[in-house]
Backbone bond lengths (Angstrom), bond angles and torsions (degrees), N, CA, C in turn:
res aa  C-N    CA-C-N  psi(-1)  N-CA   C-N-CA  omega(-1)  CA-C   N-CA-C  phi
1 M - - - 1.463 - - 1.527 110.12 -
2 E 1.316 118.26 119.26 1.450 122.54 179.29 1.532 109.95 -90.26
3 P 1.349 119.01 120.72 1.456 120.56 179.59 1.518 111.61 -72.54
4 R 1.313 116.00 157.84 1.454 121.18 173.34 1.525 107.19 -93.33
5 P 1.329 118.29 109.46 1.458 120.75 -173.03 1.519 113.57 -58.05
6 S 1.338 117.73 -21.55 1.457 119.64 -175.62 1.524 113.99 -91.15
7 C 1.333 118.04 5.25 1.461 120.52 -174.20 1.527 112.01 -121.50
8 V 1.333 115.09 126.49 1.464 121.96 171.15 1.525 107.22 -124.13
9 V 1.312 116.76 127.90 1.463 122.48 179.02 1.519 108.86 -103.02
10 V 1.326 116.73 131.41 1.468 122.11 176.88 1.514 107.90 -125.65
11 T 1.326 116.75 127.54 1.460 120.93 -179.04 1.527 110.81 -118.40
12 G 1.325 115.39 150.82 1.464 122.80 169.50 1.514 108.21 -127.26
13 F 1.320 116.93 172.16 1.456 121.20 -176.82 1.525 111.61 -108.41
14 G 1.324 114.40 153.67 1.451 122.00 176.69 1.524 112.09 -83.51
15 P 1.329 117.56 -171.52 1.466 121.84 -176.46 1.529 112.56 -64.77
16 F 1.326 115.28 150.77 1.464 121.77 171.49 1.520 107.93 -161.26
17 R 1.318 115.25 145.19 1.471 122.40 178.52 1.527 110.90 45.61
18 Q 1.344 116.51 -125.87 1.471 118.34 -176.52 1.519 112.58 -79.75
19 H 1.323 117.47 -5.82 1.462 120.94 -176.26 1.531 109.90 -91.11
20 L 1.327 115.99 73.93 1.458 120.23 179.57 1.524 111.29 -67.96
21 V 1.315 115.69 -29.69 1.465 121.82 169.47 1.521 106.04 -114.92
22 N 1.315 116.56 110.49 1.459 120.47 -175.71 1.531 109.15 -88.09
23 S 1.322 116.19 118.80 1.463 120.42 -175.97 1.524 112.50 -62.19
24 S 1.336 117.25 -25.20 1.466 118.53 179.39 1.522 110.99 -63.78
25 W 1.339 116.74 -44.63 1.463 119.17 -179.95 1.521 111.28 -72.42
26 E 1.341 117.69 -35.45 1.465 120.15 177.15 1.523 110.34 -62.34
27 A 1.345 116.47 -39.51 1.462 120.04 178.40 1.526 111.29 -67.39
28 V 1.330 116.87 -39.97 1.467 120.74 179.43 1.524 110.50 -66.01
29 K 1.314 117.66 -37.73 1.473 120.12 177.03 1.530 110.59 -62.70
30 E 1.327 116.58 -38.77 1.469 119.47 177.00 1.523 110.38 -66.81
31 L 1.324 116.88 -40.19 1.465 120.07 176.50 1.527 110.95 -60.13
32 S 1.328 116.28 -39.39 1.463 120.48 179.65 1.525 111.16 -59.94
33 K 1.327 116.73 -36.04 1.466 120.80 177.06 1.527 111.53 -69.07
34 L 1.337 115.91 -38.20 1.457 120.99 -176.34 1.526 112.80 -77.85
35 G 1.338 115.82 -33.50 1.452 119.85 -171.04 1.520 110.56 76.03
36 L 1.324 115.69 -175.25 1.459 120.16 -178.15 1.523 112.73 -92.51
37 G 1.323 117.39 4.32 1.452 120.20 170.21 1.508 114.69 81.19
38 R 1.332 114.22 -117.93 1.464 119.52 -164.48 1.527 113.79 -66.76
39 D 1.313 119.18 -27.40 1.462 120.53 178.88 1.522 108.48 -98.77
40 T 1.313 115.74 86.29 1.468 120.39 -175.46 1.530 112.50 -72.83
41 E 1.346 117.12 -12.07 1.451 120.06 179.95 1.523 112.29 -79.04
42 V 1.322 116.86 -14.09 1.458 120.94 179.69 1.520 108.66 -87.58
43 E 1.321 116.23 119.52 1.461 121.01 179.00 1.528 109.68 -80.64
44 L 1.317 116.16 131.00 1.464 121.83 177.78 1.518 109.41 -99.10
45 R 1.319 116.70 123.73 1.463 122.51 174.87 1.522 107.87 -116.81
46 T 1.336 118.06 128.90 1.462 121.34 -179.81 1.527 110.28 -117.73
47 L 1.314 115.07 149.88 1.460 120.99 -174.88 1.519 109.54 -152.44
48 Q 1.326 116.67 135.78 1.469 120.63 173.23 1.524 109.13 -90.80
49 L 1.323 115.85 133.75 1.457 122.64 175.64 1.523 109.41 -108.58
50 P 1.336 118.16 140.06 1.460 119.83 173.79 1.527 110.22 -77.82
51 V 1.317 117.20 156.91 1.464 121.41 176.82 1.531 107.16 -82.68
52 D 1.321 114.40 71.25 1.460 123.69 -168.72 1.533 107.40 -147.12
53 Y 1.333 116.73 109.56 1.468 120.69 -175.10 1.525 112.86 -53.67
54 R 1.319 117.43 -47.44 1.462 119.98 -174.23 1.523 111.95 -68.57
55 E 1.337 116.26 -41.37 1.456 119.19 -179.99 1.531 111.05 -69.78
56 V 1.325 116.25 -37.48 1.459 120.52 176.46 1.525 110.52 -60.02
57 K 1.325 116.06 -43.74 1.472 119.42 -179.47 1.528 110.79 -59.96
58 R 1.325 115.65 -42.19 1.463 119.88 179.78 1.525 110.96 -65.45
59 R 1.333 116.58 -45.63 1.466 119.65 -174.48 1.524 112.55 -72.94
60 V 1.322 117.34 -38.09 1.465 119.58 178.13 1.528 110.07 -63.50
61 T 1.318 116.38 -41.47 1.467 120.05 177.30 1.525 110.49 -59.52
62 R 1.328 116.79 -43.28 1.469 120.96 -179.92 1.536 111.46 -66.10
63 I 1.327 117.09 -37.35 1.467 119.68 178.12 1.525 110.12 -56.00
64 W 1.327 115.65 -48.66 1.469 118.83 -175.77 1.523 112.29 -75.44
65 E 1.317 117.80 -33.38 1.467 119.80 179.73 1.528 112.22 -75.98
66 D 1.329 116.91 -41.33 1.463 120.54 -173.09 1.526 113.13 -90.26
67 L 1.321 117.61 -41.94 1.467 120.61 -174.50 1.520 113.27 -96.06
68 Q 1.333 117.75 -28.46 1.461 123.17 179.54 1.533 111.28 46.53
69 P 1.333 117.19 58.53 1.468 119.95 -173.56 1.520 113.58 -71.71
70 Q 1.304 114.16 159.71 1.458 120.76 171.67 1.527 109.42 -66.42
71 L 1.319 115.58 -38.80 1.461 122.15 -178.45 1.517 108.44 -152.77
72 T 1.330 117.02 139.84 1.465 121.40 171.14 1.521 108.14 -117.17
73 V 1.321 115.86 128.26 1.460 122.09 -179.15 1.526 108.33 -115.74
74 H 1.310 116.46 118.63 1.461 121.57 176.69 1.527 108.48 -98.93
75 V 1.318 116.19 137.25 1.462 121.85 -179.05 1.518 108.12 -120.27
76 G 1.330 116.55 127.13 1.454 122.33 178.11 1.511 110.44 -127.50
77 V 1.322 116.54 170.41 1.461 120.87 179.00 1.526 109.41 -104.63
78 D 1.312 115.73 138.20 1.463 122.67 171.58 1.521 106.65 -113.80
79 A 1.324 115.66 108.93 1.466 120.72 -173.47 1.519 113.02 -62.92
80 T 1.340 117.90 -20.79 1.469 121.13 -177.33 1.516 112.91 -97.21
81 A 1.322 117.87 -9.06 1.463 120.75 -170.67 1.524 112.45 -78.43
82 K 1.316 114.41 149.58 1.470 122.59 171.02 1.519 110.19 -115.07
83 A 1.328 115.96 -0.59 1.460 122.08 -177.86 1.519 109.21 -133.96
84 V 1.329 115.66 168.93 1.460 121.60 170.42 1.524 107.23 -86.60
85 V 1.325 116.71 132.26 1.463 121.37 -173.10 1.525 110.05 -121.01
86 L 1.321 116.37 126.78 1.461 122.88 178.03 1.526 108.82 -96.46
87 E 1.326 116.49 122.84 1.466 121.44 -174.81 1.535 109.79 -94.70
88 Q 1.323 116.31 128.67 1.461 120.70 -176.78 1.514 113.58 -82.61
89 R 1.341 117.51 -31.62 1.467 119.38 -169.88 1.523 112.12 -141.07
90 G 1.321 114.81 154.22 1.452 121.60 173.48 1.522 109.38 -111.90
91 R 1.323 116.52 150.09 1.466 121.78 -176.30 1.524 110.31 -116.90
92 N 1.306 114.86 145.52 1.460 121.31 -171.53 1.518 113.84 -86.42
93 R 1.317 119.49 -29.27 1.473 120.41 -167.72 1.528 113.32 -126.58
94 W 1.336 113.24 176.16 1.466 124.45 177.35 1.520 112.55 69.92
95 Y 1.325 117.15 40.23 1.470 121.64 173.72 1.523 108.10 -91.22
96 R 1.329 116.55 94.78 1.464 122.07 -174.42 1.518 113.46 -107.59
97 E 1.335 117.38 -17.25 1.469 120.60 179.83 1.530 109.70 -76.30
98 T 1.327 117.28 136.52 1.459 120.44 179.67 1.534 110.84 -80.77
99 D 1.338 115.52 153.33 1.456 120.52 179.93 1.525 110.44 -88.21
100 V 1.333 117.30 -166.93 1.462 120.53 -176.00 1.526 112.68 -66.93
101 R 1.324 117.43 -16.50 1.469 121.91 177.53 1.526 112.71 -100.86
102 G 1.328 115.84 7.70 1.459 119.85 179.32 1.520 113.85 77.41
103 F 1.338 116.85 15.58 1.473 121.85 -177.47 1.519 110.41 -100.62
104 R 1.324 115.65 147.61 1.451 121.34 169.48 1.530 108.09 -133.60
105 P 1.335 118.46 151.81 1.467 120.38 -177.04 1.524 112.03 -63.17
106 E 1.323 115.23 144.19 1.455 120.37 176.57 1.522 109.47 -61.81
107 S 1.324 115.79 131.88 1.470 122.71 -177.56 1.521 112.38 63.76
108 G 1.328 117.67 8.18 1.463 121.07 177.67 1.505 114.49 67.66
109 A 1.350 117.92 21.85 1.462 120.75 -174.82 1.521 111.89 -115.75
110 C 1.348 115.77 150.23 1.472 121.72 172.65 1.519 109.70 -77.93
111 V 1.326 115.38 -57.43 1.467 122.96 -178.67 1.522 106.21 -125.31
112 P 1.333 119.41 107.17 1.465 121.73 -171.05 1.522 115.20 -49.94
113 D 1.325 118.50 -38.52 1.468 120.80 -178.26 1.527 112.47 -105.00
114 G 1.329 116.67 13.66 1.463 119.72 -177.46 1.513 112.48 -81.04
115 P 1.342 116.64 165.18 1.462 120.58 176.32 1.527 111.00 -64.87
116 E 1.314 115.47 157.43 1.461 119.68 -177.45 1.527 112.03 -63.86
117 V 1.315 117.22 -38.30 1.464 122.20 -174.91 1.524 109.07 -138.62
118 I 1.324 117.09 137.48 1.461 121.84 170.19 1.526 108.08 -123.64
119 E 1.326 116.08 131.03 1.460 122.41 178.83 1.528 110.24 -92.15
120 S 1.320 115.67 144.97 1.456 120.00 170.95 1.521 109.74 -68.59
121 R 1.312 115.87 148.71 1.450 120.71 175.17 1.534 112.09 -81.44
122 V 1.316 116.71 -0.76 1.464 121.82 170.60 1.523 107.81 -92.37
123 N 1.310 117.21 130.37 1.461 122.22 178.27 1.530 108.54 -80.22
124 M 1.335 115.88 97.67 1.467 120.17 -174.34 1.526 112.52 -67.33
125 K 1.317 116.45 -33.15 1.461 119.22 178.60 1.524 110.36 -63.38
126 A 1.336 115.83 -43.95 1.465 119.78 179.21 1.525 110.84 -64.62
127 V 1.329 116.83 -42.35 1.458 120.60 179.75 1.526 110.31 -63.36
128 S 1.343 116.98 -44.28 1.470 120.26 -178.09 1.518 111.74 -62.07
129 R 1.323 116.99 -30.41 1.463 120.47 -179.89 1.523 112.74 -78.02
130 R 1.324 116.51 -27.37 1.464 119.74 -174.90 1.515 114.24 -91.06
131 V 1.330 118.03 -29.98 1.459 118.51 -175.62 1.523 111.12 -74.81
132 A 1.306 114.88 148.16 1.461 120.92 177.14 1.521 108.31 -141.17
133 V 1.314 115.86 115.34 1.460 122.59 176.42 1.521 107.13 -128.45
134 E 1.313 116.79 117.51 1.462 120.05 -176.50 1.526 110.48 -59.45
135 G 1.320 115.79 127.40 1.455 121.56 178.34 1.513 114.68 88.60
136 V 1.334 117.60 0.76 1.464 121.14 -178.31 1.524 109.36 -129.96
137 E 1.327 116.34 123.69 1.458 121.01 172.84 1.533 108.14 -88.51
138 V 1.331 116.25 138.72 1.462 121.44 -179.91 1.527 108.95 -121.48
139 L 1.323 116.64 122.65 1.459 123.69 179.82 1.522 109.95 -118.77
140 F 1.331 116.48 172.53 1.457 119.49 172.45 1.516 108.84 -128.48
141 S 1.334 115.10 156.58 1.461 121.34 -174.20 1.516 110.34 -145.79
142 R 1.335 116.31 156.09 1.464 122.36 175.04 1.529 111.99 -114.34
143 D 1.323 117.57 13.32 1.464 120.60 178.99 1.518 109.03 -137.53
144 A 1.326 116.54 103.19 1.469 121.35 -174.57 1.520 113.61 -85.25
145 G 1.330 119.22 -2.48 1.461 120.69 167.26 1.506 119.12 105.21
146 R 1.326 119.54 -8.74 1.462 122.89 177.30 1.531 113.62 55.39
147 Y 1.314 115.19 52.15 1.458 120.42 168.20 1.530 106.17 -131.39
148 V 1.310 119.24 -161.22 1.454 121.22 -171.42 1.530 111.77 -61.60
149 C 1.341 118.15 -31.96 1.466 119.84 179.34 1.521 111.05 -67.18
150 D 1.330 117.38 -45.24 1.462 121.61 178.34 1.531 110.25 -64.01
151 Y 1.325 116.27 -40.82 1.464 122.82 176.78 1.535 110.44 -59.24
152 T 1.325 115.62 -46.69 1.463 121.58 177.81 1.522 110.92 -59.92
153 Y 1.316 115.71 -44.80 1.463 121.85 -178.03 1.528 111.14 -61.67
154 Y 1.326 116.10 -47.82 1.461 119.50 -179.94 1.530 110.38 -59.39
155 L 1.324 116.67 -46.00 1.463 119.79 179.69 1.527 111.19 -59.53
156 S 1.323 117.06 -41.64 1.453 121.40 -178.59 1.524 111.10 -68.52
157 L 1.328 117.14 -41.15 1.461 120.93 175.07 1.521 110.52 -61.45
158 H 1.325 116.18 -39.56 1.470 121.99 -179.39 1.529 110.80 -65.59
159 H 1.336 116.81 -49.32 1.466 120.67 -178.20 1.520 112.64 -73.43
160 G 1.334 117.14 -31.72 1.460 121.37 -174.05 1.514 114.40 -100.28
161 N 1.342 117.65 13.27 1.470 120.63 179.08 1.533 112.22 52.78
162 G 1.342 115.08 41.50 1.459 120.32 175.48 1.507 115.53 87.04
163 R 1.344 118.14 -0.41 1.470 120.89 -177.68 1.532 110.09 -87.80
164 A 1.313 116.17 56.86 1.463 121.02 -178.40 1.522 109.29 -143.88
165 A 1.327 114.83 161.99 1.463 121.20 178.34 1.523 108.40 -144.02
166 L 1.319 115.14 154.68 1.467 121.63 173.18 1.513 108.47 -129.52
167 I 1.318 115.02 127.84 1.467 122.18 178.47 1.519 108.34 -119.30
168 H 1.326 117.10 125.47 1.456 121.00 173.22 1.527 109.38 -98.44
169 V 1.324 115.81 130.82 1.460 121.24 177.92 1.528 109.34 -113.44
170 P 1.317 117.65 153.98 1.465 120.37 176.74 1.527 111.10 -73.61
171 P 1.333 117.35 167.41 1.466 120.06 170.92 1.536 109.82 -61.76
172 L 1.308 116.09 156.62 1.462 120.23 177.53 1.521 110.07 -64.69
173 S 1.324 115.72 144.76 1.455 122.18 179.19 1.524 107.66 -155.90
174 P 1.355 118.14 166.83 1.469 119.01 177.87 1.526 112.81 -56.76
175 G 1.336 116.70 -34.99 1.460 119.93 179.36 1.513 114.02 -81.17
176 L 1.337 117.01 -19.50 1.463 121.74 -179.77 1.530 109.50 -132.57
177 P 1.322 116.70 71.54 1.468 120.57 178.34 1.523 110.86 -72.95
178 A 1.326 116.22 167.49 1.460 121.10 -179.40 1.523 111.50 -58.33
179 S 1.324 117.64 -36.95 1.466 120.50 -178.64 1.522 111.64 -61.42
180 L 1.337 116.41 -40.69 1.461 120.43 179.92 1.527 110.89 -71.62
181 L 1.329 117.40 -39.95 1.459 120.22 177.28 1.530 110.85 -64.94
182 G 1.337 117.00 -37.92 1.450 120.35 176.57 1.526 111.77 -62.73
183 K 1.328 116.59 -41.62 1.464 120.54 176.68 1.521 110.44 -63.79
184 A 1.328 116.37 -40.74 1.460 119.92 178.38 1.526 110.88 -61.47
185 L 1.336 116.75 -41.79 1.467 119.97 177.38 1.521 110.88 -60.67
186 Q 1.329 116.91 -42.76 1.461 120.22 179.93 1.529 111.07 -58.18
187 V 1.330 116.50 -49.05 1.466 121.33 -177.53 1.531 110.57 -65.09
188 I 1.333 116.34 -42.59 1.467 120.57 -178.43 1.521 111.20 -65.71
189 I 1.321 117.46 -44.19 1.466 120.06 -178.49 1.523 110.81 -68.44
190 Q 1.321 117.83 -36.83 1.460 120.10 172.98 1.522 110.46 -56.31
191 E 1.326 116.12 -44.82 1.471 120.58 -179.27 1.522 111.12 -68.28
192 M 1.323 116.82 -36.97 1.465 119.90 177.06 1.530 111.05 -62.21
193 L 1.330 116.87 -41.17 1.456 120.57 179.12 1.528 110.66 -65.81
194 E 1.325 116.86 -38.69 1.463 120.21 176.54 1.523 110.50 -66.85
195 E 1.310 116.59 -40.49 1.466 121.17 177.84 1.520 110.64 -61.24
196 A 1.335 116.22 -43.93 1.459 120.30 179.38 1.517 111.06 -63.46
197 T 1.334 116.89 -41.09 1.462 120.93 179.47 1.520 111.17 -66.94
198 A 1.330 116.29 -44.53 1.462 120.83 -179.34 1.519 111.86 -63.76
199 S 1.325 115.93 -33.31 1.465 120.45 -178.90 1.518 112.14 -83.45
200 R 1.334 117.29 -5.55 1.465 122.74 179.70 1.526 110.87 53.06
201 L 1.319 114.68 55.69 1.458 120.70 -178.63 1.517 108.99 -81.05
202 E 1.305 116.51 98.13 1.447 121.49 -177.47 1.516 110.97 -79.17
203 P 1.340 118.59 149.54 1.453 122.33 -177.49 1.517 113.98 -55.69
204 G 1.328 117.79 -34.38 1.455 120.30 -176.49 1.513 114.34 -80.05
205 C 1.326 117.73 -10.29 1.464 120.37 -178.06 1.519 110.62 -68.11
206 R 1.318 115.09 146.21 1.454 119.29 178.57 1.515 109.65 -88.96
207 P 1.339 118.85 145.64 1.461 121.38 176.60 1.508 110.41 -68.82
208 F 1.326 116.80 159.51 1.452 121.09 176.72 1.523 109.45 -74.87
209 I 1.323 116.08 126.19 1.453 121.99 176.51 1.518 107.55 -101.07
210 A 1.318 116.88 112.42 1.459 120.15 -176.00 1.519 110.99 -67.67
211 A 1.341 115.46 140.41 1.458 120.11 -179.81 1.516 111.69 -75.04
212 S 1.311 116.84 -28.00 1.462 120.94 -178.51 1.508 109.49 -130.39
213 S 1.319 117.00 143.04 1.468 120.89 179.82 1.520 111.77 -104.80
214 E 1.351 117.06 18.36 1.452 119.28 -171.60 1.525 114.23 -93.65
215 E 1.347 117.99 -26.66 1.452 120.05 -172.43 1.514 111.35 -77.61
216 R 1.293 117.65 142.69 1.461 121.55 168.69 1.509 109.22 -144.50
217 V 1.308 116.93 145.99 1.454 122.67 -177.02 1.506 108.06 -136.46
218 S 1.307 118.37 138.92 1.451 122.06 174.03 1.505 108.08 -126.81
219 G 1.330 117.01 113.37 1.448 120.94 -176.15 1.513 109.89 98.51
220 P 1.329 118.92 147.29 1.451 121.96 -170.76 1.511 115.46 -68.35
221 D 1.316 120.11 -21.78 1.451 120.84 -173.29 1.525 113.59 -125.15
222 L 1.327 117.85 11.64 1.442 119.90 -178.37 1.517 110.64 -85.87
223 P 1.347 118.26 149.36 1.461 120.35 179.58 1.514 111.46 -69.01
224 A 1.323 115.23 157.40 1.463 120.44 179.66 1.513 110.62 -68.55
225 L 1.321 115.60 146.52 1.454 122.66 174.24 1.511 108.33 -111.00
226 R 1.303 117.84 169.71 1.440 122.15 175.84 1.516 109.51 -104.01
227 S 1.328 115.85 129.40 1.457 120.72 176.96 1.511 109.44 -77.03
228 P 1.342 119.28 156.25 1.456 121.19 176.49 1.513 110.87 -58.38
229 G 1.296 117.29 135.13 1.450 121.51 -177.21 1.505 113.47 -91.10
230 D 1.303 117.91 1.17 1.452 119.43 -174.95 1.522 112.62 -106.92
231 G 1.347 116.44 19.73 1.463 118.73 179.48 1.509 111.67 70.36
232 A 1.325 117.00 51.87 1.456 120.96 -176.07 1.509 111.25 -64.51
233 T 1.324 116.78 151.98 1.458 121.19 177.42 1.514 109.54 -74.76
234 D 1.326 115.43 170.68 1.451 121.18 -172.65 1.515 113.12 -59.82
235 S 1.324 118.82 -34.18 1.455 119.95 -177.07 1.521 111.32 -62.80
236 R 1.337 117.85 -27.34 1.447 120.44 176.09 1.517 110.66 -85.42
237 C 1.332 117.00 -41.65 1.456 119.90 -178.81 1.518 111.59 -66.17
238 A 1.319 117.12 -22.82 1.459 120.73 -177.14 1.513 112.82 -74.65
239 Q 1.331 118.88 -4.81 1.450 121.00 -175.98 1.518 109.62 -79.28
240 R 1.328 116.10 101.82 1.454 121.99 -178.97 1.520 109.79 -91.30
241 Q 1.328 115.65 158.12 1.451 118.87 179.71 1.522 111.90 -65.42
242 H 1.356 116.89 -32.21 1.463 117.71 -176.71 1.517 112.46 -80.42
243 D 1.328 118.21 -11.86 1.458 121.88 178.36 1.523 107.89 -162.08
244 P 1.332 119.17 106.18 1.459 120.90 -169.88 1.500 115.74 -80.09
245 G 1.322 120.49 2.19 1.457 120.76 -176.73 1.505 112.69 -69.35
246 P 1.351 118.76 148.78 1.466 122.24 179.68 1.508 111.85 -81.78
247 G 1.326 116.23 169.14 1.451 120.72 174.29 1.508 112.07 149.22
248 P 1.337 118.35 129.37 1.464 120.65 179.90 1.513 112.30 -66.28
249 R 1.323 115.58 150.85 1.464 121.81 179.11 1.516 107.93 -126.40
250 P 1.349 119.28 111.84 1.457 119.71 -177.48 1.518 111.35 -74.93
């Protein structure tokens, strides 16, 4: 599949549970107003995804088949976060939380015969260290939480040969309004595109398939933690070192 170098797709999620206004979609709408800034040749396409495993699978497949983007960036909300978090990897199994329609994937898997973990070809740790947005802390993580956002990410990494990213944003607040989150997305995606260019990520290259799905890291310099080995549900996987509170992240 040959990507279209001029196209970047950015998605946010619709309402779910207590999140009647999902900050991920509000941030993406602000990004749509701003555009991608300095590289005016890159076309920005934005799309809202429902918190629905089956519909997400259909739409993610269509994104890669129809648009063939250079990069697809999915944005989700982390109800416990105080920072913007860049996710390095997507996981294939242990999706036990039901979506807005009460559905969960059969056998808890995204792709039944797929690898356990697929890494993005964007170095999230490097990006998190380089970006600077006043009033916004940016961290990186290796555990996206095993809910619809992680499911979406894995599918996108699978279809796009690693040319995908997942960004978790906090809920909206006076200190982190949609306008500021939208600006943060603009700066981060600009850096991701530069990272991809600097790394010479060619379309034919295969994504990194992690040998182990146990490691997770939150923040650029924190030691690795061990993920639950018993296929924990999202409320447990969502417990990050920088904020231990539970909560699903679509």
